[in-house]
Every structure is written in structure tokens, then in C-alpha cells.
C-alpha positions in Angstrom: -31.4 -31.7 -5.1 -30.3 -28.6 -4.4 -31.1 -29.1 -0.2 -29.2 -32.2 -0.4 -26.3 -30.4 -1.6 -26.5 -27.9 0.8 -26.8 -30.4 3.4 -23.4 -32.2 2.9 -21.9 -29.1 2.4 -22.9 -27.5 5.7 -22.0 -30.7 7.3 -18.5 -30.4 7.9 -18.7 -26.9 9.0 -21.2 -28.2 11.7 -18.7 -31.1 13.0 -15.6 -28.6 12.7 -17.5 -26.0 14.7 -18.4 -29.1 17.2 -14.8 -30.1 17.9 -13.8 -26.4 18.5 -16.6 -26.3 21.1 -15.6 -29.5 22.6 -11.8 -28.7 22.8 -12.8 -25.0 24.6 -15.3 -26.0 26.8 -13.1 -29.2 28.0 -10.5 -26.9 29.0 -8.1 -29.2 26.8 -5.9 -27.1 26.0 -4.9 -25.4 29.4 -4.4 -29.2 30.3 -1.8 -29.3 27.5 -0.3 -26.3 28.7 0.4 -27.6 32.0 3.2 -25.4 34.4 4.7 -23.6 31.3 4.3 -19.7 30.9 2.2 -18.1 28.3 3.5 -17.3 25.1 3.6 -13.3 25.1 4.4 -10.5 22.6 4.6 -7.3 22.6 5.5 -4.5 20.0 6.2 -1.3 20.1 4.4 0.7 16.7 5.1 4.1 17.3 7.3 5.9 19.7 6.5 10.0 20.3 8.3 12.2 22.0 7.6 15.2 24.2 9.1 17.7 26.7 10.1 15.2 29.6 7.6 12.5 28.5 8.5 9.5 26.3 4.5 7.9 24.7 4.8 4.7 23.1 2.0 2.5 21.1 2.0 -1.2 21.6 0.6 -3.8 20.3 -0.1 -7.6 21.6 1.0 -9.9 18.3 0.8 -12.6 20.6 -2.0 -15.6 21.3 -2.8 -14.4 24.9 -3.8 -11.2 26.6 -0.6 -9.8 28.0 -0.4 -7.5 31.2 2.5 -4.9 31.7 3.5 -4.8 35.4 6.4 -2.3 35.3 9.0 -0.1 33.0 11.5 0.7 33.1 14.0 3.7 31.3 17.9 3.3 30.8 18.1 0.4 33.5 15.7 1.9 36.1 12.5 1.6 37.4 10.1 4.1 36.0 6.6 5.2 36.8 3.7 5.4 34.2 0.8 5.2 32.6 -1.4 2.9 30.6 -4.7 3.4 28.5 -7.1 1.7 27.9 -5.7 -0.9 30.6 -2.7 -2.7 31.7 -3.8 -6.0 30.3 -3.8 -5.9 26.5 -6.2 -8.6 24.3 -5.1 -10.7 21.6 -4.9 -7.8 18.6 -5.3 -5.3 21.4 -3.2 -1.9 21.3 -2.3 0.2 24.2 -0.6 3.8 24.9 1.7 4.2 27.8 3.1 7.9 28.8 6.4 7.6 30.6 6.9 11.2 32.6 10.8 11.3 31.8 13.7 13.6 31.4 15.1 12.1 28.2 18.2 13.9 26.9 18.3 15.6 23.5 20.1 13.6 20.9 21.0 11.2 23.0 20.4 7.2 23.6 17.7 5.6 25.4 16.8 2.1 26.2 13.0 1.5 27.3 11.9 -2.1 29.0 8.5 -3.5 29.3 8.2 -6.2 32.2 4.8 -8.1 32.0 3.3 -9.8 35.0 5.3 -13.0 33.8 8.4 -11.4 33.9 9.0 -11.4 30.4 10.8 -8.0 29.0 10.4 -6.5 25.9 13.1 -3.7 25.2 13.0 -0.9 22.4 15.9 1.6 22.0 15.4 4.7 21.2 18.8 5.9 18.9 18.4 9.7 19.1 16.2 11.1 21.1 14.7 14.6 19.6 11.0 15.7 19.4 8.8 14.3 17.9 7.4 17.2 15.6 3.3 18.0 15.8 1.3 17.6 12.7 -0.7 20.7 11.7 -1.5 22.9 8.9 1.7 24.0 8.0 3.3 21.0 8.3 0.2 19.4 5.8 1.7 22.2 3.7 5.3 21.0 4.0 4.2 17.4 3.0 2.5 18.8 0.0 5.3 20.2 -1.5 7.9 17.6 -0.8 5.5 15.4 -2.7 5.2 17.5 -5.2 8.8 17.9 -5.4 9.5 14.2 -5.1 6.5 12.4 -7.2 4.6 14.8 -9.1 6.7 17.2 -10.8 9.5 14.3 -11.7 6.6 12.0 -13.0 5.4 14.9 -15.2 8.6 15.9 -16.5 9.2 12.5 -17.7 6.4 12.8 -19.7 8.1 15.2 -21.7 9.9 13.2 -23.0 6.5 11.8 -25.0 7.6 14.2 -28.4 11.2 12.5 -28.3 9.7 9.0 -28.2 7.1 9.5 -31.2 10.2 9.7 -33.3 11.6 6.7 -32.8 11.9 3.9 -35.3 10.2 0.8 -34.4 13.2 -0.7 -32.9 14.1 1.8 -31.0 10.7 2.0 -30.0 10.7 -1.3 -28.6 13.8 -0.7 -26.5 12.4 2.1 -24.7 9.2 -0.4 -24.2 11.9 -2.7 -22.8 13.9 -0.1 -21.0 10.3 0.5 -19.1 9.6 -3.2 -18.3 13.6 -3.2 -16.9 12.1 0.4 -14.8 9.5 -1.6 -13.2 11.1 -4.8 -12.5 13.9 -2.6 -10.3 11.1 -0.9 -8.8 9.5 -4.3 -7.9 12.5 -5.9 -6.9 13.0 -3.1 -4.9 9.6 -2.4 -3.1 9.7 -6.5 -2.5 12.9 -5.6 -0.2 11.7 -3.0 1.4 8.1 -4.7 2.3 10.1 -7.8 4.0 12.3 -5.1 6.1 9.2 -3.6 6.7 7.1 -7.0 7.4 10.0 -7.9 10.6 8.3 -4.8 12.4 5.0 -6.2 12.1 3.7 -8.1 15.3 3.9 -11.7 15.1 0.0 -12.3 14.8 -0.4 -10.2 11.9 2.1 -12.9 9.7 4.4 -9.7 8.5 5.9 -12.5 5.4 2.3 -13.6 4.5 1.0 -10.1 4.4 3.4 -9.5 1.5 2.5 -12.6 -0.2 -1.1 -11.8 0.2 -0.6 -8.0 -0.7 1.4 -8.4 -3.6 -0.5 -11.6 -4.7 -4.0 -10.0 -4.2 -3.0 -6.8 -6.0 -1.7 -8.9 -8.9 -4.7 -10.6 -9.3 -7.0 -7.8 -8.6 -5.9 -6.2 -11.7 -5.3 -9.1 -13.5 -9.0 -9.4 -13.7 -9.9 -5.5 -14.2 -7.7 -5.2 -17.0 -7.1 -8.1 -18.5 -9.8 -7.3 -22.1 -8.4 -3.8 -21.8 -4.6 -5.1 -22.1 -5.1 -7.7 -24.5 -7.4 -5.5 -26.9 -5.1 -4.4 -30.3 -3.8 -1.2 -30.8 -4.5 2.1 -29.1 -7.2 0.6 -26.6 -4.9 -2.0 -25.8 -1.4 0.5 -25.5 -3.2 3.1 -23.7 -4.7 0.7 -20.9 -1.0 -0.4 -20.5 -0.4 2.8 -19.5 -3.1 3.4 -17.3 -1.5 0.3 -15.3 1.8 1.8 -15.4 0.8 5.0 -14.0 -1.3 3.2 -11.3 1.7 0.4 -10.3 3.8 3.4 -10.0 1.1 5.4 -8.1 1.3 2.3 -5.4 4.7 2.4 -4.9 4.8 5.9 -4.8 2.2 6.0 -2.0 4.7 3.7 -0.1 7.8 6.0 -0.8 5.6 8.5 0.4 4.6 6.8 3.8 8.5 6.1 4.7 9.0 9.8 4.1 5.9 10.8 6.4 7.4 8.2 8.9 10.9 9.0 8.9 9.6 12.9 10.0 7.7 11.9 12.2 10.2 10.3 14.3 12.6 13.2 14.0 15.1 10.8 11.4 13.8 12.9 8.1 16.8 14.8 6.5 15.5 15.6 3.5 18.2 17.4 2.2 18.4 19.5 -1.3 20.8 16.7 -2.2 18.3 13.9 -1.5 15.8 15.7 -3.1 17.2 16.3 -6.1 18.1 12.6 -6.0 14.4 11.2 -5.9 13.9 13.9 -8.5 16.2 11.8 -11.3 15.0 9.3 -10.0 10.8 9.3 -10.1 11.6 11.2 -13.7 12.4 7.8 -15.1 8.5 6.8 -13.9 7.5 9.1 -16.6 9.2 8.2 -19.0 7.9 4.5 -18.5 4.7 5.8 -18.1 4.3 7.4 -21.5 6.1 4.9 -23.6 3.3 2.4 -24.6 1.4 5.6 -26.3 3.9 7.6 -27.9 3.3 6.8 -31.3 -1.2 7.5 -30.4 -0.4 11.2 -30.0 -2.8 11.0 -26.4 -4.6 14.2 -25.3 -3.1 16.4 -22.9 -5.7 15.6 -20.4 -5.1 12.2 -20.5 -1.2 12.5 -19.7 -2.0 14.6 -16.7 -4.4 11.6 -15.4 -1.7 9.4 -15.9 0.7 12.2 -14.2 -1.5 12.7 -11.2 -2.4 9.1 -10.9 1.2 7.9 -10.3 2.2 11.2 -8.7 -0.2 12.3 -6.3 0.2 9.0 -4.0 3.3 10.4 -2.6 1.3 13.5 -0.9 -1.2 10.6 0.7 1.3 8.5 1.5 3.3 11.5 3.7 0.1 12.6 5.0 -0.9 9.2 6.6 2.9 8.5 7.2 3.3 11.6 9.4 0.2 11.1 11.2 -0.8 7.1 11.5 2.2 5.2 10.2 2.5 1.8 11.6 4.6 -1.6 9.8 1.4 -3.2 9.3 0.1 -0.3 6.8 3.3 -0.4 5.3 3.8 -3.8 4.7 0.6 -3.9 2.6 0.6 -1.0 0.6 4.0 -1.7 -0.6 3.2 -5.3 -1.0 0.1 -4.2 -3.4 2.6 -1.8 -5.2 4.5 -5.0 -5.9 1.6 -7.0 -7.2 0.6 -4.1 -9.3 3.8 -3.6 -11.0 4.4 -7.4 -11.6 0.7 -7.2 -13.4 2.3 -4.0 -15.7 5.4 -6.1 -16.4 3.1 -9.1 -17.6 0.8 -6.8 -20.0 4.5 -4.8 -21.1 5.5 -8.7 -22.2 2.7 -8.9 -24.0 3.0 -6.3 -26.5 6.7 -7.7 -27.3 5.8 -10.6 -29.6 5.6 -10.0 -33.6 4.9 -13.0 -35.6 7.5 -15.7 -35.0 9.9 -14.1 -33.8 11.3 -14.7 -30.2 10.6 -12.5 -27.1 13.9 -12.0 -25.9 15.2 -9.6 -29.0 18.7 -7.7 -28.8 16.5 -4.9 -28.4 14.1 -6.3 -26.1 17.1 -7.5 -23.7 19.1 -4.2 -24.2 15.9 -2.2 -22.9 15.3 -4.6 -19.9 19.3 -4.2 -18.9 19.5 -0.3 -19.5 15.9 -0.1 -17.4 17.5 -1.7 -14.6 21.0 -0.1 -14.9 19.1 3.4 -15.5 17.2 2.9 -12.0 20.3 1.4 -10.4 22.0 4.7 -11.3 19.3 7.3 -10.3 18.9 5.2 -6.9 22.4 5.4 -5.9 21.5 9.2 -5.1 18.5 8.2 -3.0 20.4 5.6 -0.8 
């Protein structure tokens, strides 16, 4: 009986494989294409500038191989080298180096011409020498991550004694404020992910990558935490707090990617005002982490672990953003952060139930609205 079941399961797969083989071997697709030119798609993932040199990292996101035949810079044909080869296979990557005397702080336009005559244009808005990543810059990113991600979260955790003294209604208000903070973070991350998805090579389906990452992150965390977050009392509240820290950590990883990437292309202007804005913005994240366990007197080691889980990914993200940033990577991690935050919001709302009373009590509704307004106000400082 078992063998027959496997036979019926494998038969459709065998027929599908035979159909694919038939279509590919009979050159049916080439006949359907006729005299039309092939579909080509090149995406420039990263641009680096050195003295008298422009370096482009490109990826073929189209359905067929693409051959780069010529390169123009500011409408003039220019000599170039391309590695590993001029013909780039589907999903393949290549690096183009153009010896060109670019001008500091000026705009330049690079165009790639394929063998079929298609043109792919890329603008360098402000030409500046790309910084070289070394130990000193990694140390700088570490400091920025500490000031932007870790220290503000720790400061937010210091609201614990105040939260512990609140009445039940005010405590519920703070929990709802936490939900509002996270909803704002989730929507903000979704906006950033969709913007980043527009830069993803077409074959990688940026919008679907957002869907896959966010839904996948939500479902994985739901499976891993469902038993703990549904637990009664202190255990359930601790699980929610850890989930909040994880969700914020994933969000801060994406934030770190953006910081590192902006620095790598010479567009970072992390002045004192911007750093202060990030600090105020991220302090509210510490409040969100500690609110569920405020009544439980958590140990210092637990608070330190939650702060590290939420804040340290900012440093790792900044490192990766400066060394190997790609829109595909940024989109994926932003999407995973969205899913994690969504799962935490669901877990928080399970804590709002109180007998026969409706979930949207005045304290809950007011808290969510206050959280949204607070994040919007602090977000104005980092716009």
C-alpha cells in the first residue's frame, strides 16, 4: 500500500520532468521567440570610487545571459575591464573597472551597452572616494552602533523602576504603548523594505522577497514561541519580552545596514544631531522591552541579555553594510524584522484580554495611539 502511494506521488513529477525535457530539447522556446531580441536586465548593485577609477558590481537579473560590449561615462566611450567575463549568466555577477578621471563632488553618468544594443544607465549623484574598510573604521562602526543602538536601549531599560510602581490601568497603558511603538517600527520597516525591493535585481523578485521574509519570520517565531507566550504568569511575560528584544534587534540590524551602506558610498552625514535623534528614537525601544516584565523583578543578567539582543545587531549590520551591502540582503533582513515585530504585536495583544472586557479598552486604545505618536515625534529627528 505504501509503495503504491509513492508511485502515485512520483508519477506527476516524472511527467512534469519529461515535459520540461521535451520543450527544452525541441527548441520550442526559440521558435516562439522568433525575430524578437532577448530580454536583458542588468542591475548595478554597488559603486566604489578610487582615484581615477570607477568600479561597478553588476548582477544579471534577467532570464538570459547578457554580454557587456561597451561602456560610456558622461556620454563618452571609455575603456574598461570586466571580471570574470564580459558575458554574465543568469543570476551571475561581474565587476567592471573603468579608468576615468572623475571629479570630486560632481555628478557622473555611467552607461552599459550590451551586445544587443540595450543600454543600462547609472548615475553617481556625488562623486567621492569610497572609504576603505579597515580596523579603525570597524572600530568607528562599533562606536556608532553603541551610541545609536545599544546605549539608547539600555537607557530605556532604566524605566523599569517607574513601570513597576504603576497601577494596573497605567501598566496596561504602557503595554499598549509598547504595541504602538512596535506597530510604528513594523510599518516603518515595511516602507524601507519596499523601497529597497525596488533596487533588487528583477529575477530575485524584490516584492515577493519582502512577502517571503516577513511571513516566514512571523511563522518561524510563532512556531518557536507559541507555547511560551501562551504560558500564564511570569513565564509568558518573559517570553514576550524576549520576543520584543529579538524583533527590535532584527529591525536594528537593518538600521545598521543602512548606516554602513551610506558610509560606504560616501553619503553618510552622521553629525551630532543625527546621532542624538537616533538615540532618542531608540530609547523608546528599551521601554518596549521592559514593559511586559516590569511587575516580575527580572534579574540584571536577563535585562542585560535583552539589551544586547536588541542593540548589538546594529553594530553587526553596520559592519556588513560597509563591507558587503546589497539591496537583496537589506530587503531580506528588513522583511524578517517585519515578521518578527508582527509576531510580537500579536503576542502582546494576547496579554490584553481580561475576562469579558473588550480588548480595546480606553487604556489600550490610548496607549497604542500614544506609542505611534511618540515614535513619530522621535522619528522626525532622524528623517
